[in-house]
The first five atom37 places (N, CA, C, CB, O) and aatype in JSON, in Angstrom:
{
  "aatype": [20, 20, 20, 20, 20, 20, 20, 20, 20, 20, 20, 20, 20, 20, 20, 20, 20, 20, 20, 20, 20, 20, 20, 20, 20, 20, 20, 20, 20, 20, 20, 20, 20, 20, 20, 20, 20, 20, 20, 20, 20, 20, 20, 20, 20, 20, 20],
  "atom_mask": [
    [1, 1, 1, 1, 1],
    [1, 1, 1, 1, 1],
    [1, 1, 1, 1, 1],
    [1, 1, 1, 1, 1],
    [1, 1, 1, 1, 1],
    [1, 1, 1, 1, 1],
    [1, 1, 1, 1, 1],
    [1, 1, 1, 1, 1],
    [1, 1, 1, 1, 1],
    [1, 1, 1, 1, 1],
    [1, 1, 1, 1, 1],
    [1, 1, 1, 1, 1],
    [1, 1, 1, 1, 1],
    [1, 1, 1, 1, 1],
    [1, 1, 1, 1, 1],
    [1, 1, 1, 1, 1],
    [1, 1, 1, 1, 1],
    [1, 1, 1, 1, 1],
    [1, 1, 1, 1, 1],
    [1, 1, 1, 1, 1],
    [1, 1, 1, 1, 1],
    [1, 1, 1, 1, 1],
    [1, 1, 1, 1, 1],
    [1, 1, 1, 1, 1],
    [1, 1, 1, 1, 1],
    [1, 1, 1, 1, 1],
    [1, 1, 1, 1, 1],
    [1, 1, 1, 1, 1],
    [1, 1, 1, 1, 1],
    [1, 1, 1, 1, 1],
    [1, 1, 1, 1, 1],
    [1, 1, 1, 1, 1],
    [1, 1, 1, 1, 1],
    [1, 1, 1, 1, 1],
    [1, 1, 1, 1, 1],
    [1, 1, 1, 1, 1],
    [1, 1, 1, 1, 1],
    [1, 1, 1, 1, 1],
    [1, 1, 1, 1, 1],
    [1, 1, 1, 1, 1],
    [1, 1, 1, 1, 1],
    [1, 1, 1, 1, 1],
    [1, 1, 1, 1, 1],
    [1, 1, 1, 1, 1],
    [1, 1, 1, 1, 1],
    [1, 1, 1, 1, 1],
    [1, 1, 1, 1, 1]
  ],
  "atom_positions": [
    [[7.18, -1.36, -8.47], [7.43, -0.01, -8.0], [6.23, 0.5, -7.21], [7.75, 0.94, -9.18], [5.08, 0.27, -7.6]],
    [[6.51, 1.17, -6.13], [5.44, 1.76, -5.33], [5.33, 3.25, -5.65], [5.7, 1.55, -3.81], [6.33, 3.9, -6.0]],
    [[4.13, 3.78, -5.55], [3.89, 5.19, -5.84], [3.26, 5.87, -4.62], [2.97, 5.35, -7.07], [2.53, 5.24, -3.86]],
    [[3.55, 7.14, -4.47], [3.03, 7.92, -3.34], [1.5, 7.83, -3.31], [3.48, 9.39, -3.44], [0.83, 7.99, -4.32]],
    [[0.97, 7.57, -2.12], [-0.46, 7.53, -1.91], [-1.08, 6.15, -2.0], [-1.11, 8.4, -2.88], [-2.25, 5.98, -1.65]],
    [[-0.32, 5.15, -2.46], [-0.87, 3.8, -2.54], [-1.04, 3.21, -1.15], [0.03, 2.9, -3.4], [-0.26, 3.5, -0.24]],
    [[-2.07, 2.39, -0.98], [-2.35, 1.71, 0.28], [-2.17, 0.21, 0.09], [-3.79, 2.02, 0.78], [-2.68, -0.37, -0.87]],
    [[-1.43, -0.41, 1.01], [-1.15, -1.84, 0.96], [-1.57, -2.48, 2.27], [0.35, -2.12, 0.67], [-1.55, -1.83, 3.32]],
    [[-1.96, -3.77, 2.21], [-2.33, -4.51, 3.41], [-1.63, -5.87, 3.4], [-3.88, -4.69, 3.51], [-1.42, -6.47, 2.35]],
    [[-1.29, -6.34, 4.6], [-0.74, -7.69, 4.77], [-1.92, -8.62, 5.02], [0.31, -7.75, 5.95], [-2.7, -8.4, 5.94]],
    [[-2.04, -9.66, 4.21], [-3.16, -10.6, 4.36], [-2.99, -11.51, 5.57], [-3.3, -11.44, 3.11], [-3.94, -12.19, 5.96]],
    [[-1.81, -11.55, 6.18], [-1.59, -12.42, 7.34], [-1.9, -11.68, 8.64], [-0.14, -12.93, 7.35], [-2.7, -12.15, 9.44]],
    [[-1.25, -10.53, 8.86], [-1.4, -9.84, 10.15], [-2.3, -8.61, 10.1], [-0.05, -9.45, 10.66], [-2.68, -8.08, 11.14]],
    [[-2.63, -8.13, 8.89], [-3.52, -6.99, 8.77], [-2.85, -5.63, 8.8], [-4.51, -7.04, 9.83], [-3.53, -4.61, 8.74]],
    [[-1.51, -5.59, 8.9], [-0.82, -4.3, 8.85], [-1.16, -3.57, 7.56], [0.71, -4.49, 8.98], [-1.24, -4.19, 6.5]],
    [[-1.36, -2.26, 7.66], [-1.6, -1.45, 6.48], [-0.49, -0.42, 6.34], [-2.98, -0.76, 6.54], [0.07, 0.03, 7.34]],
    [[-0.19, -0.06, 5.09], [0.9, 0.86, 4.8], [0.42, 1.86, 3.76], [2.15, 0.1, 4.29], [-0.21, 1.49, 2.77]],
    [[0.73, 3.15, 3.99], [0.53, 4.18, 2.98], [1.91, 4.59, 2.49], [-0.28, 5.41, 3.55], [2.78, 4.93, 3.3]],
    [[2.12, 4.57, 1.19], [3.41, 4.93, 0.61], [3.55, 6.45, 0.63], [3.55, 4.38, -0.84], [2.7, 7.17, 0.1]],
    [[4.64, 6.94, 1.25], [4.89, 8.38, 1.32], [6.08, 8.8, 0.46], [5.13, 8.79, 2.76], [6.31, 9.99, 0.26]],
    [[6.84, 7.83, -0.04], [7.96, 8.09, -0.96], [8.02, 6.94, -1.95], [9.33, 8.25, -0.18], [8.2, 5.79, -1.55]],
    [[7.87, 7.23, -3.24], [7.88, 6.16, -4.23], [9.28, 5.58, -4.4], [7.37, 6.67, -5.58], [10.28, 6.24, -4.13]],
    [[9.31, 4.33, -4.84], [10.59, 3.67, -5.03], [10.44, 2.33, -5.7], [11.3, 3.51, -3.72], [9.33, 1.83, -5.9]],
    [[11.58, 1.74, -6.04], [11.59, 0.43, -6.69], [11.44, -0.66, -5.63], [12.9, 0.22, -7.49], [11.68, -0.43, -4.45]],
    [[11.04, -1.82, -6.07], [10.91, -2.95, -5.16], [9.47, -3.21, -4.79], [11.72, -2.71, -3.93], [8.54, -2.59, -5.3]],
    [[9.31, -4.16, -3.85], [7.98, -4.58, -3.41], [7.9, -4.47, -1.9], [7.66, -6.02, -3.87], [8.9, -4.63, -1.21]],
    [[6.7, -4.2, -1.4], [6.49, -4.18, 0.04], [6.21, -5.6, 0.52], [5.32, -3.22, 0.43], [5.37, -6.29, -0.04]],
    [[6.93, -6.02, 1.57], [6.81, -7.38, 2.09], [6.54, -7.32, 3.58], [8.09, -8.21, 1.79], [7.16, -6.53, 4.3]],
    [[5.62, -8.16, 4.06], [5.31, -8.28, 5.48], [5.01, -9.75, 5.75], [4.1, -7.36, 5.89], [4.41, -10.42, 4.91]],
    [[5.41, -10.26, 6.9], [5.18, -11.66, 7.27], [5.68, -12.63, 6.2], [3.69, -11.9, 7.52], [5.12, -13.71, 6.02]],
    [[6.74, -12.24, 5.49], [7.35, -13.12, 4.51], [6.68, -13.18, 3.15], [7.41, -14.45, 5.04], [7.1, -13.96, 2.3]],
    [[5.65, -12.36, 2.93], [5.02, -12.37, 1.62], [4.68, -10.96, 1.17], [3.76, -13.24, 1.63], [4.58, -10.04, 1.98]],
    [[4.51, -10.8, -0.15], [4.24, -9.5, -0.73], [2.9, -8.95, -0.24], [4.26, -9.59, -2.26], [1.91, -9.68, -0.15]],
    [[2.88, -7.65, 0.07], [1.65, -7.01, 0.52], [0.74, -6.75, -0.68], [1.95, -5.69, 1.28], [1.22, -6.62, -1.81]],
    [[-0.57, -6.67, -0.42], [-1.55, -6.49, -1.49], [-1.95, -5.02, -1.6], [-2.8, -7.36, -1.22], [-2.26, -4.37, -0.6]],
    [[-1.93, -4.49, -2.82], [-2.38, -3.13, -3.09], [-3.9, -3.09, -2.94], [-1.94, -2.65, -4.51], [-4.61, -3.86, -3.6]],
    [[-4.41, -2.2, -2.08], [-5.86, -2.14, -1.84], [-6.49, -0.83, -2.3], [-6.15, -2.34, -0.38], [-7.71, -0.7, -2.28]],
    [[-5.68, 0.14, -2.7], [-6.25, 1.39, -3.16], [-5.24, 2.51, -3.13], [-7.43, 1.76, -2.32], [-4.03, 2.29, -3.04]],
    [[-5.77, 3.71, -3.2], [-4.96, 4.92, -3.24], [-5.66, 5.98, -2.41], [-4.73, 5.4, -4.71], [-6.88, 6.14, -2.53]],
    [[-4.92, 6.69, -1.57], [-5.55, 7.71, -0.72], [-6.24, 8.77, -1.56], [-4.51, 8.36, 0.19], [-7.2, 9.37, -1.09]],
    [[-5.78, 9.02, -2.76], [-6.41, 10.0, -3.63], [-7.79, 9.54, -4.08], [-5.54, 10.27, -4.84], [-8.65, 10.38, -4.35]],
    [[-8.03, 8.23, -4.15], [-9.35, 7.7, -4.5], [-10.38, 8.09, -3.46], [-9.3, 6.17, -4.65], [-11.53, 8.38, -3.81]],
    [[-10.0, 8.1, -2.18], [-10.91, 8.47, -1.1], [-11.3, 9.94, -1.19], [-10.27, 8.18, 0.25], [-12.44, 10.29, -0.88]],
    [[-10.38, 10.81, -1.61], [-10.67, 12.23, -1.74], [-11.72, 12.49, -2.8], [-9.4, 13.0, -2.06], [-12.52, 13.41, -2.66]],
    [[-11.74, 11.69, -3.87], [-12.68, 11.88, -4.96], [-14.1, 11.52, -4.56], [-12.27, 11.06, -6.15], [-15.05, 12.0, -5.19]],
    [[-14.29, 10.69, -3.52], [-15.62, 10.26, -3.1], [-16.35, 11.3, -2.28], [-15.51, 8.98, -2.32], [-17.57, 11.23, -2.16]],
    [[-15.65, 12.28, -1.71], [-16.3, 13.26, -0.85], [-16.79, 14.45, -1.63], [-15.36, 13.72, 0.22], [-17.36, 15.37, -1.05]]
  ]
}
């Protein structure tokens, strides 16, 4: 399941995705599952 604010990257082409609506399933790009790299809310806490 994806949650609002999560950031994902494709390890093949480098596309990045920010989730704006949570839902079931997995994010896929270039035929493989994208990797969760963080959360936009984490960046807000650093400032």
